[in-house]
DRENFI-220908 format. One line per 5 residues: number of its first residue (from 1); their letters; for each residue x, y, z of C-alpha. Coordinates in nm, 3 decimals. Layout:
// residues N
NUM	a	X/Y/Z | ... $
END
This chain:
// residues 617
1	xxxxx	4.252/11.428/5.207 | 4.349/11.328/5.556 | 4.642/11.494/5.726 | 4.960/11.259/5.761 | 5.040/11.227/6.122 $
6	xxxxx	5.389/11.052/6.266 | 5.313/10.679/6.334 | 5.413/10.716/6.696 | 5.156/10.956/6.752 | 4.831/10.834/6.937 $
11	xxxxx	4.516/10.815/6.721 | 4.317/11.122/6.733 | 3.992/11.002/6.536 | 3.702/10.861/6.687 | 3.764/10.516/6.842 $
16	xxxxx	3.541/10.211/6.756 | 3.372/10.211/7.070 | 3.292/10.570/7.037 | 3.168/10.504/6.701 | 2.918/10.225/6.798 $
21	xxxxx	2.812/10.450/7.102 | 2.753/10.739/6.865 | 2.540/10.529/6.650 | 2.321/10.398/6.959 | 2.321/10.735/7.081 $
26	xxxxx	2.167/10.905/6.778 | 1.899/10.624/6.750 | 1.796/10.686/7.089 | 1.780/11.049/7.032 | 1.583/11.000/6.720 $
31	xxxxx	1.316/10.785/6.905 | 1.275/11.004/7.181 | 1.228/11.327/6.983 | 0.950/11.146/6.774 | 0.801/11.046/7.094 $
36	xxxxx	0.836/11.389/7.223 | 0.682/11.525/6.883 | 0.406/11.275/6.907 | 0.292/11.362/7.238 | 0.316/11.714/7.189 $
41	xxxxx	0.104/11.701/6.856 | -0.163/11.473/6.999 | -0.195/11.705/7.296 | -0.216/12.000/7.082 | -0.484/11.844/6.864 $
46	xxxxx	-0.687/11.772/7.181 | -0.645/12.136/7.311 | -0.763/12.264/6.944 | -1.059/12.052/6.916 | -1.330/12.319/7.072 $
51	xxxxx	-1.158/12.615/6.945 | -1.102/12.552/6.584 | -1.309/12.727/6.309 | -1.452/12.583/6.003 | -1.353/12.929/5.825 $
56	xxxxx	-0.979/12.873/5.909 | -0.962/12.501/5.790 | -0.809/12.609/5.459 | -0.544/12.817/5.629 | -0.455/12.560/5.842 $
61	xxxxx	-0.418/12.295/5.588 | -0.186/12.558/5.387 | 0.004/12.604/5.682 | 0.070/12.258/5.751 | 0.144/12.205/5.394 $
66	xxxxx	0.388/12.468/5.418 | 0.555/12.303/5.710 | 0.558/11.976/5.556 | 0.697/12.123/5.235 | 1.000/12.279/5.473 $
71	xxxxx	1.060/11.954/5.641 | 1.084/11.756/5.306 | 1.325/12.032/5.170 | 1.543/12.002/5.486 | 1.535/11.604/5.492 $
76	xxxxx	1.616/11.580/5.138 | 1.905/11.847/5.202 | 2.032/11.655/5.460 | 2.021/11.317/5.281 | 2.229/11.459/5.010 $
81	xxxxx	2.514/11.501/5.248 | 2.615/11.131/5.321 | 2.515/11.011/5.023 | 2.797/10.857/4.821 | 2.654/10.741/4.483 $
86	xxxxx	2.635/11.011/4.194 | 2.290/10.865/4.075 | 2.136/10.909/4.404 | 2.271/11.277/4.446 | 2.120/11.349/4.089 $
91	xxxxx	1.776/11.197/4.172 | 1.799/11.404/4.508 | 1.881/11.739/4.305 | 1.610/11.668/4.062 | 1.356/11.623/4.328 $
96	xxxxx	1.469/11.951/4.495 | 1.475/12.150/4.182 | 1.158/12.016/4.006 | 0.950/11.918/4.312 | 1.027/12.020/4.655 $
101	xxxxx	1.134/12.398/4.619 | 0.877/12.480/4.344 | 0.613/12.318/4.585 | 0.758/12.504/4.885 | 0.744/12.849/4.700 $
106	xxxxx	0.380/12.761/4.612 | 0.296/12.693/4.963 | 0.439/13.011/5.073 | 0.214/13.227/4.815 | -0.089/13.040/4.900 $
111	xxxxx	-0.032/13.078/5.302 | 0.038/13.441/5.176 | -0.300/13.474/5.017 | -0.498/13.331/5.316 | -0.315/13.513/5.582 $
116	xxxxx	-0.243/13.871/5.416 | -0.437/14.061/5.659 | -0.202/13.948/5.959 | 0.097/14.157/5.973 | 0.283/13.895/6.200 $
121	xxxxx	0.205/13.616/5.976 | 0.349/13.807/5.687 | 0.667/13.871/5.897 | 0.714/13.471/5.962 | 0.642/13.414/5.578 $
126	xxxxx	0.896/13.637/5.478 | 1.157/13.466/5.753 | 1.073/13.153/5.582 | 1.120/13.298/5.227 | 1.456/13.440/5.321 $
131	xxxxx	1.554/13.095/5.486 | 1.458/12.925/5.179 | 1.678/13.174/4.973 | 1.986/13.144/5.217 | 1.965/12.756/5.176 $
136	xxxxx	1.954/12.760/4.800 | 2.293/13.018/4.816 | 2.440/12.767/5.037 | 2.357/12.488/4.802 | 2.532/12.653/4.516 $
141	xxxxx	2.792/12.774/4.722 | 2.915/12.447/4.868 | 2.877/12.149/4.608 | 2.857/11.813/4.731 | 3.178/11.603/4.701 $
146	xxxxx	3.253/11.202/4.789 | 3.520/11.094/5.052 | 3.601/10.923/5.382 | 3.878/11.112/5.512 | 3.831/11.290/5.838 $
151	xxxxx	3.852/11.642/5.687 | 3.551/11.560/5.460 | 3.324/11.419/5.758 | 3.397/11.727/5.959 | 3.316/11.956/5.651 $
156	xxxxx	2.976/11.734/5.595 | 2.894/11.776/5.983 | 2.964/12.158/5.964 | 2.712/12.172/5.637 | 2.446/11.953/5.829 $
161	xxxxx	2.475/12.186/6.109 | 2.449/12.500/5.908 | 2.137/12.316/5.710 | 1.975/12.219/6.023 | 1.997/12.595/6.146 $
166	xxxxx	1.848/12.761/5.836 | 1.574/12.515/5.850 | 1.502/12.515/6.214 | 1.424/12.899/6.191 | 1.209/12.819/5.884 $
171	xxxxx	1.040/12.525/6.081 | 0.996/12.758/6.373 | 0.820/13.033/6.179 | 0.581/12.774/5.969 | 0.509/12.602/6.329 $
176	xxxxx	0.412/12.944/6.473 | 0.168/13.026/6.185 | 0.023/12.702/6.237 | -0.037/12.758/6.583 | -0.153/13.110/6.551 $
181	xxxxx	-0.416/12.976/6.270 | -0.502/12.669/6.498 | -0.592/12.897/6.784 | -0.865/13.054/6.574 | -0.986/12.726/6.455 $
186	xxxxx	-0.999/12.587/6.818 | -1.388/12.555/6.763 | -1.380/12.327/6.480 | -1.375/11.950/6.483 | -1.296/11.882/6.150 $
191	xxxxx	-0.946/12.070/6.201 | -0.871/11.889/6.503 | -0.922/11.574/6.324 | -0.683/11.719/6.068 | -0.437/11.810/6.334 $
196	xxxxx	-0.445/11.448/6.450 | -0.393/11.298/6.135 | -0.115/11.535/6.058 | 0.035/11.453/6.390 | 0.019/11.059/6.315 $
201	xxxxx	0.179/11.122/5.967 | 0.467/11.287/6.143 | 0.519/11.043/6.366 | 0.502/10.758/6.101 | 0.744/10.964/5.873 $
206	xxxxx	0.981/11.003/6.179 | 1.004/10.647/6.265 | 1.055/10.579/5.899 | 1.319/10.825/5.898 | 1.488/10.688/6.228 $
211	xxxxx	1.493/10.345/6.064 | 1.663/10.477/5.763 | 1.941/10.665/5.976 | 2.000/10.357/6.197 | 2.045/10.110/5.888 $
216	xxxxx	2.265/10.364/5.705 | 2.496/10.436/6.049 | 2.495/10.030/6.085 | 2.603/9.997/5.734 | 2.880/10.248/5.761 $
221	xxxxx	3.023/10.093/6.068 | 3.050/9.761/5.892 | 3.177/9.886/5.590 | 3.464/10.076/5.794 | 3.519/9.828/6.057 $
226	xxxxx	3.450/9.502/5.957 | 3.679/9.441/5.657 | 3.969/9.622/5.871 | 3.911/9.346/6.155 | 3.926/9.089/5.894 $
231	xxxxx	4.255/9.196/5.746 | 4.425/9.253/6.081 | 4.312/8.902/6.193 | 4.437/8.753/5.872 | 4.765/8.946/5.900 $
236	xxxxx	4.812/8.810/6.270 | 4.731/8.465/6.156 | 5.017/8.523/5.880 | 5.265/8.634/6.151 | 5.143/8.333/6.406 $
241	xxxxx	5.251/8.066/6.146 | 5.599/8.244/6.075 | 5.521/8.357/5.730 | 5.642/8.717/5.611 | 5.318/8.900/5.545 $
246	xxxxx	5.463/9.201/5.410 | 5.321/9.548/5.513 | 4.971/9.597/5.656 | 4.765/9.908/5.517 | 4.673/10.114/5.798 $
251	xxxxx	4.377/10.340/5.754 | 4.219/10.581/5.978 | 4.321/10.700/6.336 | 4.130/10.469/6.552 | 4.234/10.147/6.771 $
256	xxxxx	4.208/9.937/6.456 | 4.479/10.197/6.290 | 4.685/10.178/6.593 | 4.673/9.769/6.595 | 4.778/9.783/6.219 $
261	xxxxx	5.073/9.985/6.309 | 5.178/9.753/6.610 | 5.153/9.471/6.373 | 5.376/9.636/6.105 | 5.620/9.711/6.386 $
266	xxxxx	5.592/9.351/6.524 | 5.688/9.233/6.159 | 5.990/9.504/6.136 | 6.127/9.385/6.464 | 6.098/9.011/6.362 $
271	xxxxx	6.266/9.078/6.039 | 6.560/9.251/6.221 | 6.568/8.983/6.477 | 6.587/8.714/6.194 | 6.855/8.914/6.035 $
276	xxxxx	7.040/8.952/6.348 | 7.023/8.581/6.426 | 7.135/8.481/6.087 | 7.442/8.708/6.086 | 7.519/8.584/6.428 $
281	xxxxx	7.490/8.234/6.308 | 7.708/8.312/6.020 | 7.974/8.471/6.230 | 7.958/8.165/6.479 | 8.027/7.920/6.215 $
286	xxxxx	8.292/8.132/6.041 | 8.485/8.204/6.371 | 8.505/7.809/6.450 | 8.710/7.770/6.146 | 8.939/8.042/6.211 $
291	xxxxx	9.314/7.897/6.245 | 9.474/8.176/6.357 | 9.446/8.483/6.633 | 9.496/8.733/6.367 | 9.190/8.579/6.122 $
296	xxxxx	8.978/8.575/6.443 | 9.052/8.929/6.483 | 8.961/9.037/6.147 | 8.659/8.852/6.148 | 8.547/9.015/6.485 $
301	xxxxx	8.617/9.343/6.313 | 8.430/9.266/6.024 | 8.124/9.150/6.236 | 8.097/9.458/6.445 | 8.137/9.683/6.119 $
306	xxxxx	7.849/9.495/5.954 | 7.648/9.538/6.277 | 7.723/9.905/6.303 | 7.726/10.030/5.968 | 7.980/10.355/5.948 $
311	xxxxx	8.167/10.257/6.247 | 8.553/10.234/6.299 | 8.637/9.877/6.482 | 8.955/9.818/6.645 | 9.039/9.487/6.832 $
316	xxxxx	9.293/9.543/7.142 | 9.447/9.233/7.313 | 9.746/9.192/7.549 | 10.060/9.078/7.475 | 10.215/8.729/7.580 $
321	xxxxx	10.352/8.880/7.895 | 9.996/9.056/7.987 | 10.180/9.384/8.075 | 10.116/9.573/7.729 | 9.782/9.653/7.548 $
326	xxxxx	9.834/9.653/7.163 | 9.633/9.657/6.832 | 9.558/9.308/6.718 | 9.396/9.453/6.370 | 9.507/9.707/6.130 $
331	xxxxx	9.519/10.059/6.263 | 9.578/10.378/6.050 | 9.891/10.566/6.132 | 9.702/10.883/6.149 | 9.470/10.730/6.412 $
336	xxxxx	9.527/10.914/6.757 | 9.497/10.550/6.900 | 9.821/10.453/6.728 | 10.026/10.680/6.960 | 9.840/10.631/7.275 $
341	xxxxx	9.900/10.241/7.243 | 10.287/10.292/7.258 | 10.370/10.105/7.557 | 10.057/10.150/7.734 | 9.955/9.903/8.018 $
346	xxxxx	9.608/9.702/7.987 | 9.449/9.882/8.267 | 9.455/10.213/8.051 | 9.158/10.073/7.887 | 8.875/10.128/8.111 $
351	xxxxx	8.669/9.837/7.944 | 8.960/9.600/8.045 | 9.009/9.783/8.381 | 8.663/9.724/8.486 | 8.559/9.431/8.279 $
356	xxxxx	8.255/9.614/8.148 | 8.124/9.805/7.875 | 8.235/10.171/7.850 | 8.089/10.462/7.644 | 8.236/10.775/7.577 $
361	xxxxx	8.176/11.124/7.355 | 7.803/11.114/7.286 | 7.653/11.053/7.607 | 7.728/11.240/7.966 | 8.069/11.213/8.027 $
366	xxxxx	8.181/10.920/8.264 | 8.335/10.988/8.602 | 8.649/10.802/8.493 | 8.767/10.871/8.133 | 8.960/10.607/7.926 $
371	xxxxx	9.297/10.725/7.828 | 9.253/10.551/7.514 | 8.919/10.635/7.376 | 8.866/10.985/7.514 | 8.861/11.290/7.303 $
376	xxxxx	8.844/11.126/6.975 | 8.593/11.359/6.850 | 8.329/11.077/6.801 | 8.148/10.863/7.050 | 8.316/10.517/7.112 $
381	xxxxx	8.191/10.194/7.273 | 8.434/9.958/7.433 | 8.359/9.605/7.498 | 8.579/9.381/7.709 | 8.654/9.035/7.578 $
386	xxxxx	8.591/8.822/7.894 | 8.681/8.454/7.935 | 8.618/8.271/8.233 | 8.628/8.605/8.425 | 8.962/8.717/8.293 $
391	xxxxx	8.993/9.008/8.037 | 9.201/8.917/7.737 | 9.148/9.239/7.554 | 8.877/9.465/7.423 | 8.686/9.565/7.118 $
396	xxxxx	8.687/9.962/7.047 | 8.402/10.090/6.814 | 8.386/10.426/6.711 | 8.091/10.583/6.582 | 7.918/10.915/6.459 $
401	xxxxx	7.578/10.858/6.645 | 7.453/10.715/6.949 | 7.419/10.318/6.924 | 7.052/10.203/6.911 | 6.992/9.933/7.176 $
406	xxxxx	6.970/9.663/6.885 | 7.320/9.778/6.765 | 7.466/9.737/7.148 | 7.306/9.398/7.163 | 7.499/9.262/6.843 $
411	xxxxx	7.827/9.401/6.965 | 7.785/9.255/7.308 | 7.694/8.911/7.114 | 7.965/8.917/6.869 | 8.236/8.982/7.142 $
416	xxxxx	8.075/8.722/7.362 | 8.084/8.462/7.103 | 8.456/8.574/6.996 | 8.598/8.590/7.316 | 8.629/8.210/7.395 $
421	xxxxx	8.767/8.135/7.046 | 9.017/8.410/7.077 | 9.130/8.256/7.405 | 9.167/7.912/7.279 | 9.350/8.023/6.943 $
426	xxxxx	9.595/8.211/7.181 | 9.642/7.891/7.411 | 9.717/7.710/7.105 | 9.976/7.954/6.955 | 10.125/7.964/7.278 $
431	xxxxx	10.141/7.580/7.309 | 10.270/7.556/6.959 | 10.524/7.829/7.021 | 10.648/7.666/7.329 | 10.674/7.319/7.156 $
436	xxxxx	10.885/7.475/6.898 | 11.087/7.685/7.088 | 11.404/7.593/7.279 | 11.320/7.769/7.631 | 11.689/7.810/7.715 $
441	xxxxx	11.824/7.978/7.408 | 11.478/8.131/7.268 | 11.569/7.964/6.944 | 11.333/7.724/6.774 | 11.419/7.352/6.882 $
446	xxxxx	11.494/7.040/6.698 | 11.123/6.984/6.579 | 11.075/7.343/6.457 | 11.433/7.343/6.269 | 11.334/7.016/6.082 $
451	xxxxx	11.017/7.182/5.987 | 11.173/7.505/5.835 | 11.470/7.322/5.636 | 11.201/7.099/5.445 | 11.013/7.408/5.383 $
456	xxxxx	11.315/7.618/5.266 | 11.483/7.358/5.097 | 11.175/7.265/4.892 | 11.109/7.649/4.789 | 11.490/7.672/4.689 $
461	xxxxx	11.447/7.367/4.472 | 11.124/7.515/4.301 | 11.269/7.840/4.259 | 11.617/7.714/4.153 | 11.749/7.975/4.407 $
466	xxxxx	12.069/7.942/4.623 | 12.053/7.805/4.969 | 12.336/7.750/5.231 | 12.337/7.588/5.583 | 12.582/7.639/5.850 $
471	xxxxx	12.628/7.405/6.122 | 12.762/7.536/6.440 | 12.907/7.351/6.746 | 13.072/7.492/7.073 | 13.443/7.385/7.140 $
476	xxxxx	13.459/7.179/7.443 | 13.127/7.250/7.590 | 13.153/6.947/7.828 | 13.441/7.085/7.994 | 13.269/7.411/8.062 $
481	xxxxx	12.976/7.210/8.209 | 13.222/6.964/8.416 | 13.444/7.246/8.536 | 13.175/7.554/8.601 | 12.859/7.379/8.648 $
486	xxxxx	12.545/7.312/8.406 | 12.402/7.639/8.518 | 12.692/7.820/8.373 | 12.690/7.594/8.075 | 12.307/7.696/8.012 $
491	xxxxx	12.406/8.058/8.030 | 12.667/8.015/7.760 | 12.401/7.861/7.550 | 12.177/8.140/7.623 | 12.430/8.388/7.530 $
496	xxxxx	12.517/8.219/7.198 | 12.150/8.218/7.093 | 12.142/8.593/7.154 | 12.481/8.611/6.955 | 12.322/8.406/6.654 $
501	xxxxx	11.991/8.633/6.646 | 12.210/8.959/6.629 | 12.390/8.848/6.324 | 12.119/8.741/6.127 | 11.881/8.885/5.887 $
506	xxxxx	11.505/8.874/5.918 | 11.508/8.596/5.638 | 11.763/8.382/5.778 | 11.687/8.088/6.046 | 11.881/7.979/6.336 $
511	xxxxx	11.764/7.705/6.527 | 11.904/7.475/6.814 | 11.980/7.130/6.671 | 12.045/6.948/6.979 | 12.299/6.969/7.286 $
516	xxxxx	12.567/7.245/7.184 | 12.472/7.225/6.817 | 12.307/7.501/6.607 | 12.198/7.504/6.266 | 12.172/7.806/6.062 $
521	xxxxx	11.978/7.830/5.747 | 12.066/8.096/5.456 | 11.814/8.158/5.181 | 11.935/8.342/4.877 | 12.291/8.296/4.993 $
526	xxxxx	12.592/8.091/4.831 | 12.865/7.913/5.005 | 13.101/8.202/4.986 | 12.823/8.437/5.117 | 12.766/8.152/5.410 $
531	xxxxx	13.139/8.162/5.483 | 13.146/8.534/5.538 | 12.864/8.533/5.770 | 12.993/8.194/5.947 | 13.306/8.384/6.034 $
536	xxxxx	13.119/8.684/6.170 | 12.916/8.474/6.368 | 13.238/8.277/6.523 | 13.394/8.592/6.581 | 13.109/8.725/6.777 $
541	xxxxx	13.084/8.405/6.988 | 13.476/8.444/7.046 | 13.383/8.786/7.228 | 13.110/8.624/7.454 | 13.185/8.656/7.819 $
546	xxxxx	12.992/8.485/8.092 | 13.053/8.598/8.462 | 13.193/8.258/8.651 | 13.302/8.094/8.314 | 13.683/8.171/8.328 $
551	xxxxx	13.783/8.046/7.973 | 13.723/8.148/7.621 | 13.421/8.039/7.453 | 13.493/7.937/7.077 | 13.286/7.751/6.808 $
556	xxxxx	13.346/7.548/6.496 | 13.136/7.578/6.191 | 13.067/7.415/5.876 | 12.926/7.555/5.565 | 12.760/7.373/5.262 $
561	xxxxx	12.558/7.483/4.997 | 12.235/7.298/4.854 | 12.332/7.314/4.494 | 12.696/7.237/4.511 | 12.689/7.007/4.808 $
566	xxxxx	12.362/6.831/4.835 | 12.049/6.859/4.644 | 11.854/6.706/4.916 | 11.821/6.765/5.298 | 11.979/6.448/5.366 $
571	xxxxx	12.261/6.529/5.163 | 12.309/6.872/5.245 | 12.304/6.782/5.642 | 12.555/6.522/5.553 | 12.785/6.733/5.377 $
576	xxxxx	12.778/7.037/5.634 | 12.813/6.786/5.923 | 13.127/6.650/5.731 | 13.243/7.028/5.723 | 13.194/7.083/6.095 $
581	xxxxx	13.376/6.747/6.165 | 13.661/6.894/5.945 | 13.667/7.204/6.127 | 13.709/7.021/6.482 | 13.986/6.798/6.334 $
586	xxxxx	14.162/7.103/6.206 | 14.204/7.254/6.554 | 13.858/7.384/6.645 | 13.758/7.774/6.680 | 13.735/7.783/6.269 $
591	xxxxx	13.508/7.744/5.978 | 13.529/7.518/5.688 | 13.341/7.485/5.365 | 13.231/7.130/5.250 | 13.430/7.039/4.918 $
596	xxxxx	13.265/7.119/4.599 | 13.245/6.799/4.368 | 13.453/6.806/4.049 | 13.138/6.755/3.817 | 13.002/7.067/3.969 $
601	xxxxx	13.288/7.303/3.958 | 13.221/7.409/3.614 | 12.867/7.503/3.647 | 12.751/7.874/3.589 | 12.720/8.099/3.888 $
606	xxxxx	12.347/8.137/3.999 | 12.422/8.381/4.253 | 12.166/8.689/4.282 | 12.293/9.035/4.194 | 12.252/9.115/4.587 $
611	xxxxx	12.460/8.862/4.686 | 12.521/8.728/5.058 | 12.912/8.789/5.018 | 12.799/9.176/4.955 | 12.576/9.194/5.250 $
616	xx	12.819/9.062/5.488 | 13.142/9.252/5.372 $
END
């Protein structure tokens, strides 16, 4: 089996060009060798014509047969190595065992009989016999196995080299025997003709062998290269048409293998890009339907967490005054960032300060560390929210490992898409706040008050729960404006607004209803509880002092209950207005409750256990 290597390593096998060059080189070398052998053989035959003797004809023939047998055994042994067909291997084995090896042994005995009186020839025959035994031992020790992997090819090359070395010595000894006997038969014309014919046959055999080798190499190259090229071409065509072809199986370690891996990497990168584009499109579409800043902040948080699995994301924004930085998404109380954000200025965030991406933790420490994300024990990437050159906040991503380039790109894309949407939502929220807020007192204005009372009355009617309202009017406010000026009158209104906010619960509502009138809506509160709160408010207003206003500031209040005094918004406001007029008619600076109709006086008490009267007491 071949050795598995990392995909990023360059191919170490023969390249395609090298394979073709090797085939051409082998063919040329074979042809040159055959030409050299033929030239040497012919020259040797002409030189031996006058020296061959008739009595050495048989010996020369025997040595020639011996050499031919050695060559045939060598050729057959080498043919076994690249053969893949079991049937062909069986035929070659049978030919060696039943024909060629026995014939070689017979030739050795025959030559030994003819030249038994020559010690040098006997030594050469012994060397040939030893070489044959060594080959047979090597053949038994190294059985043939089929395969196309690099290790098997290397083993075949080494086996071929060992066989060639063994038979080279045998052929050399056989050739020396032939030359020695040929010298003695230099005078014989018949032996010269035999040498010529032998050389001619060798050339023909070599030419045929060279042709077979060339065809075999060409077929192997076609089998190895052409299908792979076709597969790569088909795979590339599918990629070009935008289809998803799967994975291309890469075999070998040459340029075609590198091309296959490159195509696979191209498909992987394309799939990742498609996924990223689909996520970004989904994020952009979802972001467009976000109705509030909080919803958009959560979408940004989820999109970045989806882009960087295992990360922790916090969206930071500037407050309305742009002098503080605060978390716009949920933050774990145990997170060190929660403590660092307390009263921190926007410039404390390096990304906000520089208006560019700031990284800490896993890379080389920056020249200027961020006071918010430094020393968190993890890596952090902070991306500023830029809109028209202005920084409105940042997105802080904490991660355990260094971000890949694709992950950084997805974070930047998400932040770039979200920034203008967040800015628009903030502008809409500010505009809506300003449209619903009285700039002088900081309380909701008439428009917002109308919306709130509709919602609270509807809720109280559905749940059959008590709801009370109080109408407040400042006493003789026109005299304050006429005597001390409208500026002082505005200061009085602002102070009354602050006093109202200090007296109410979080669930209560107070709004400026017009001029110096204020409407107070009290859910889960009966008329008795509303009277207690109204008296508290009246007393608080009586303590207000405004520099430059040298008179007492008082207010008259009317109180009405939804169930007892109205049942509808119009009826409730009418009853509380009548109660306010009654308070003014009674001398001002007092609280008057609307009278309960006789048909409602005997109704059971619907007050919850935790009543407003108890709360205010």
